[in-house]
C-alpha positions in Angstrom: -68.6 128.3 45.4 -68.7 127.3 41.8 -65.2 127.0 40.2 -64.3 127.6 36.6 -63.7 124.4 34.6 -61.5 125.6 31.8 -59.9 122.3 30.9 -63.2 120.5 30.6 -64.5 123.4 28.4 -61.4 123.1 26.1 -62.1 119.4 25.7 -65.8 120.0 25.1 -65.1 122.7 22.6 -62.5 120.6 20.8 -64.9 117.7 20.5 -67.6 120.1 19.2 -65.1 121.6 16.7 -64.1 118.2 15.5 -67.7 117.0 15.0 -68.5 120.3 13.3 -65.9 119.7 10.6 -66.5 116.0 10.3 -68.8 116.5 7.3 -65.8 118.0 5.4 -63.7 115.0 6.3 -66.4 112.6 5.0 -66.4 114.6 1.8 -62.7 114.0 1.5 -63.4 110.3 1.7 -66.0 110.6 -1.1 -63.3 112.2 -3.3 -61.2 109.1 -2.8 -58.7 110.7 -0.5 -58.8 107.7 1.8 -58.3 107.6 5.6 -54.9 109.4 5.3 -56.6 112.3 3.5 -59.3 112.5 6.2 -56.6 112.5 8.9 -54.7 115.4 7.3 -57.9 117.3 6.6 -59.0 117.2 10.3 -55.4 117.9 11.5 -55.3 120.9 9.3 -58.3 122.4 11.2 -56.7 121.9 14.6 -53.4 123.5 13.5 -55.2 126.2 11.7 -55.2 129.7 13.3 -59.0 129.7 13.3 -59.2 126.8 15.8 -56.9 128.6 18.3 -58.8 131.9 17.9 -62.3 130.3 18.3 -61.0 128.4 21.3 -59.8 131.6 22.9 -63.2 133.1 22.0 -65.0 130.3 23.7 -62.8 130.5 26.9 -63.3 134.3 27.1 -67.0 134.0 26.6 -67.2 131.4 29.3 -65.2 133.6 31.7 -67.4 136.6 30.9 -70.6 134.7 31.8 -68.8 133.0 34.8 -67.9 136.3 36.4 -70.7 138.6 35.3 -73.9 136.4 35.2 -74.1 135.6 39.0 -73.6 139.3 39.8 -75.4 141.2 37.0 -78.0 138.7 35.8 -79.1 137.6 32.3 -79.9 140.8 30.5 -76.9 142.8 31.5 -74.5 139.9 30.8 -76.0 139.4 27.3 -75.9 143.1 26.5 -72.2 143.3 27.5 -71.5 140.1 25.5 -73.2 141.4 22.3 -72.0 145.0 22.3 -68.6 144.7 23.8 -67.3 141.1 23.8 -68.4 140.2 20.2 -66.8 143.3 18.6 -63.6 142.8 20.8 -63.4 139.1 19.7 -63.8 140.1 16.0 -61.0 142.6 16.4 -58.9 140.1 18.2 -59.3 137.6 15.3 -58.4 140.3 12.7 -55.3 141.3 14.6 -54.1 137.7 15.2 -55.0 136.2 11.8 -54.4 139.1 9.4 -51.7 140.8 11.5 -49.6 138.5 13.7 -50.0 135.2 11.8 -49.6 136.9 8.5 -46.3 138.4 9.7 -45.2 134.9 10.8 -46.5 132.8 7.9 -47.0 135.3 5.1 -50.5 134.0 4.5 -53.9 135.7 5.0 -56.9 133.7 6.2 -59.1 135.9 4.0 -58.3 137.1 0.5 -57.8 140.7 1.6 -58.1 142.0 -2.0 -61.8 141.1 -2.2 -62.9 141.2 1.4 -64.8 144.4 2.4 -65.1 145.5 6.1 -68.9 144.9 5.9 -68.4 141.3 4.7 -65.6 140.6 7.3 -67.8 142.0 10.1 -70.9 140.1 9.1 -69.0 136.9 8.5 -67.3 137.0 11.9 -70.4 138.0 13.8 -71.7 134.6 12.7 -68.6 132.6 13.5 -67.9 134.3 16.8 -71.5 133.9 18.1 -71.7 130.4 16.6 -68.6 129.1 18.5 -69.6 131.1 21.6 -72.7 129.0 22.0 -70.7 125.9 23.1 -69.2 127.9 26.0 -72.5 129.6 26.9 -74.2 126.2 26.9 -71.4 124.7 28.9 -71.7 127.5 31.5 -75.5 127.2 31.6 -75.3 123.5 32.4 -72.6 124.1 35.1 -74.5 127.0 36.7 -77.8 125.1 36.7 -76.2 122.1 38.5 -74.4 124.5 40.9 -77.7 126.3 41.6 -79.5 123.0 42.4 -76.7 121.8 44.7 -76.6 125.2 46.4 -80.3 125.2 46.9 -80.2 121.7 48.5 -77.3 122.9 50.6 -79.2 125.9 51.8 -82.3 123.9 52.5 -80.2 121.4 54.5 -78.6 124.2 56.5 -82.0 125.7 57.1 -83.4 122.4 58.2 -80.4 121.7 60.5 -80.7 125.2 62.0 -84.4 124.7 62.7 -83.7 121.3 64.2 -81.0 122.7 66.4 -83.3 125.5 67.5 -86.2 123.0 68.2 -83.8 120.7 70.1 -82.3 123.7 72.1 -85.8 124.5 73.3 -86.0 121.1 75.0 -82.9 121.5 77.1 -83.8 124.7 79.2 -87.4 123.6 79.4 -86.4 120.2 80.7 -83.8 121.6 83.0 -86.1 124.2 84.5 -88.7 121.7 85.4 -86.4 119.2 87.0 -84.3 121.7 88.9 -87.4 122.8 90.6 -88.1 119.2 91.5 -84.6 118.6 92.8 -84.7 121.9 94.7 -87.8 120.6 96.5 -86.0 117.3 97.3 -83.0 119.1 98.7 -85.2 121.5 100.7 -87.0 118.7 102.4 -83.7 116.8 102.9 -85.0 113.8 101.0 -82.8 110.8 100.5 -83.6 111.0 96.8 -81.9 114.3 96.4 -78.4 113.0 95.5 -79.7 110.1 93.2 -81.9 112.7 91.5 -78.9 114.9 90.8 -77.1 111.9 89.4 -80.0 111.0 87.2 -80.3 114.5 85.9 -76.6 114.6 85.1 -77.0 111.4 83.0 -80.0 112.8 81.2 -78.4 116.1 80.4 -75.3 114.4 79.1 -77.5 112.5 76.7 -79.3 115.6 75.6 -76.3 117.8 75.2 -73.9 115.4 73.5 -76.4 113.6 71.3 -75.8 115.3 67.9 -77.2 112.7 65.5 -80.6 113.0 63.9 -81.3 109.4 64.7 -80.4 107.2 67.7 -81.0 103.6 68.6 -84.5 103.0 69.8 -83.2 100.9 72.7 -81.0 103.9 73.7 -84.0 106.3 73.6 -86.0 103.9 75.7 -83.2 103.7 78.2 -83.2 107.5 78.4 -87.0 107.4 78.9 -86.6 105.0 81.8 -84.0 107.4 83.4 -86.4 110.3 83.0 -89.3 108.4 84.6 -87.1 107.3 87.5 -86.1 110.9 88.1 -89.8 111.9 88.1 -90.8 109.2 90.5 -88.3 110.5 93.0 -90.3 113.7 93.3 -93.3 112.2 95.0 -94.0 111.3 98.6 -96.6 108.8 97.4 -96.6 105.9 94.9 -97.5 107.4 91.5 -100.0 105.4 89.5 -98.1 104.4 86.4 -98.8 101.5 84.0 -95.8 101.2 81.6 -95.7 98.5 78.9 -92.6 98.3 76.6 -92.2 95.5 74.1 -89.4 93.1 74.9 -86.9 91.8 72.4 -86.9 94.8 70.1 -84.5 94.9 67.2 -81.3 96.5 68.4 -80.7 98.1 65.0 -83.9 100.2 64.9 -83.5 103.9 65.3 -85.7 106.9 66.3 -85.4 110.7 66.3 -83.9 111.5 69.7 -86.0 113.2 72.3 -89.3 112.5 70.4 -91.2 110.7 73.1 -90.0 112.7 76.1 -92.2 115.8 75.7 -95.4 113.6 75.9 -94.2 111.7 79.0 -93.0 114.9 80.6 -96.4 116.5 79.9 -98.2 113.5 81.5 -96.1 113.8 84.7 -96.4 117.6 84.8 -100.2 117.9 84.2 -101.5 114.4 84.9 -103.2 113.0 88.0 -100.9 110.3 89.3 -103.0 109.5 92.4 -106.0 107.9 90.8 -105.5 104.1 90.8 -108.5 103.7 88.5 -106.9 105.9 85.8 -103.1 105.5 85.9 -100.7 107.1 83.4 -100.5 104.5 80.7 -97.4 104.3 78.5 -97.2 101.7 75.7 -94.3 101.2 73.2 -94.1 98.5 70.7 -92.8 97.8 67.2 -94.9 96.3 64.4 -93.5 95.7 61.0 -90.7 98.3 61.4 -93.2 100.9 62.7 -92.9 102.3 66.2 -96.2 102.6 68.0 -96.2 104.9 71.0 -99.3 105.5 73.1 -99.7 107.6 76.3 -102.8 108.5 78.2 -103.3 110.3 81.4 -106.0 111.8 83.5 -105.7 115.5 83.9 -104.9 117.0 87.3 -107.6 119.5 87.9 -105.7 120.9 90.9 -102.6 121.7 88.9 -102.6 124.0 85.9 -99.3 125.3 84.6 -99.9 128.6 82.8 -96.4 128.9 81.4 -96.9 125.8 79.2 -93.8 124.3 77.5 -92.4 123.5 74.2 -95.7 121.6 73.5 -96.8 119.3 70.7 -95.9 121.9 68.0 -92.2 121.4 68.6 -92.4 117.7 68.3 -94.6 117.9 65.2 -92.2 120.2 63.5 -89.2 117.9 64.2 -91.2 115.0 62.8 -92.2 116.9 59.7 -88.5 117.8 59.1 -87.1 114.4 59.6 -90.0 112.0 59.0 -92.2 113.8 56.4 -94.8 111.3 55.2 -93.5 108.6 57.6 -95.5 109.4 60.8 -99.0 109.7 62.1 -99.6 111.8 65.2 -103.1 111.8 66.8 -103.9 113.9 69.9 -107.2 113.6 71.7 -108.1 115.9 74.5 -111.2 116.6 76.6 -111.7 118.1 80.0 -110.7 115.0 81.8 -108.2 113.1 79.7 -105.2 113.6 77.4 -104.4 110.9 74.9 -101.5 110.8 72.3 -100.9 108.1 69.7 -97.8 108.3 67.6 -96.9 105.9 64.8 -93.6 106.4 62.9 -91.2 104.4 60.8 -88.2 102.9 62.4 -85.0 103.1 60.4 -82.4 100.3 60.3 
């Protein structure tokens, strides 16, 4: 929420008021008054009733725009200012200068013998609107900065909400698939049932409690190893898998969490893991701070999952939100093979 900055407005107005009357002070110097004459000339303006009145005018104008403009808009605020605020401020000046201060000092600001109501009104419309401009400009700059910050904040909230939604889709999808696998292991009383439950617990802990938008690449690869270990426990045969992960990676490189897992899960879910001539191939390496991920699998013609999953669109959206312009995703598919190549920058 934007907060009023009255003190800063007062300082800004005072500086403007000082500069506005500086020409008169310079004229004093031209008359040979010297620096002392300039000092008293400027001091006179700040102790004069007009400075106080115009300062009050500036503050009231600022508060008018501060409270009305966000609620009523430009046109309504300006109309209220012109037809209500300006006359009220002119009346306030008359009451203070020609009433209250005259009663205290015995001096009028205007020569009331020669000033007509028409002249007084016209003269003060000029001064009131002139000195109001500093507060209107001050409010305009403040509101513009606030609007930009608010827009960025809303965009960030929207992005975080979408990221949370996209990430939340992964958890039930992942859990559903693996619970089915573990159920099968338990049903057949496999020795892998308990280790599978333990692996699933580790994976879910990582997924549920990983709140950062970026994680260490080594940590993500460790998660990927756990996932693959869990998948391998499902089979009563030796799955054909060729996995190549570059050794000695920089421990400081980071990646978006859960980026690679949908592709690997898709390969295990829809791929043919029995063909030794066409194993599931997974390759991960880093070249010049770019992560290169490649996975290729032969499709399993005997297994078609009609329910699908979160799919590539989810991954692509997360990359666009967090890595816009810093990734290349290529997907090639035909009736026999599925091939994914992902190249993305690695942060440090």
